Phi, psi and omega in degrees: 000143179247160184227158171274139182237127180290159180297130180080358182269156175289154176273125180295152178271126180289127175280133177245123179240132183231135178260130175287161177179173181246151176219091190277145175289149177240143182252124175250132189223153174224121184227135181215158186233128180228162182289143179293328181301324179303329183273335188275319182245003178264204181294130179298336179271012188296320183298315179301320184292313183293324172305313187294322181296317181297321176296321176298319177295323177297313179299320182293316176307312179298309183301319181291317180295331182283322189241004177278113185299335180290340186280106177261009175081163176232124184306129182067012185226305186224134182287158177279161179291152177296335180274341182300130178083358175270129178291117185287153173285126180287128180281146184250349187097341175265106186301317184295320180296313182298321175299317178293326181287325177291329177288322178290335177279342191294123183266000185256201186261110184296331179297342181244359197277163170224145167279140177233135175196182174287155174302321180295328174293315180297318181294323181293330181283343183299128176198176179297336180272341180227068190287341190263002175256145180198191183308323183261013179113241179098220181228141171229118184058036179079003183258131177295148185245138175246121179259135177218127181289352185258006170293129190297152176243114174292165185300330192240020179176211184234158173257121175239113183259146170241116189231135170266102186292342180291343176267005181249130172265132186220143175233133184220122179263009179088181184252140178237134177241130180224145177232140172216146175242003183240003182283162172248121185249153164272105194275071184220146176254009180192160179054048177285148187255337188289141181205107182292334184287339175234008178078019181283129174256164177273156176298149181303319186298335185266005186256142183223131173273119176296328176300313187290325181269358182065054184233164178232137175252136175241128184232133170240131182222148177221127179263116186211161178198156182209159174190142172285124186261348174206161181305120188217008191222144169211152180204153174259131174253141179067037176295122178267114175283127177297131177293147175256126182284149183290000000 
């Protein structure tokens, strides 16, 4: 809280109350294995292409985790979606009414907020009455828009979220890219057995030496986490975009 101070008068001291807690990093990772020959005799840009594809996969995993209301998180592994646990605004079929309803429902700071939706949603919202919004975002009702193709699409409409980032705490340790030709990997994409927290190792049959088979592994990782520290999110589920007559 801030105060008005009279000339020559002392400044009141703002009382600050803080709650302790932990905010552990969560790791999103993309790992693939390719033959070393492909890098030696193939396209010289092959490694950069693979890295770019792994980065794309990493961004997709983060976007889905962030905005999919069905993502309730996994303990010690993945943060829950910002939309998870938030009661959606019920769409009526009247676009203007629904936009007003999500703003009325919004608990955050509109001065700092963003709309988040699929590019197709924003493109459908573009009209003579909403000329500044489009497939790449823009503005809707004077609020900046962020387009992501990974926002979930319900069966009967669109998802349009309104998020105040000042109410979200986030940690990001950056991106790491690693390459190895000498590691031994558990060559599975699910049901992995290794666990460094309790010393569990994988069965011999599931392990492959990259050195022995002449392969190279590329791994992209990002340690990140997020959580809403105060109510900051509202969203419309099954938003029906009105058709524009010819």
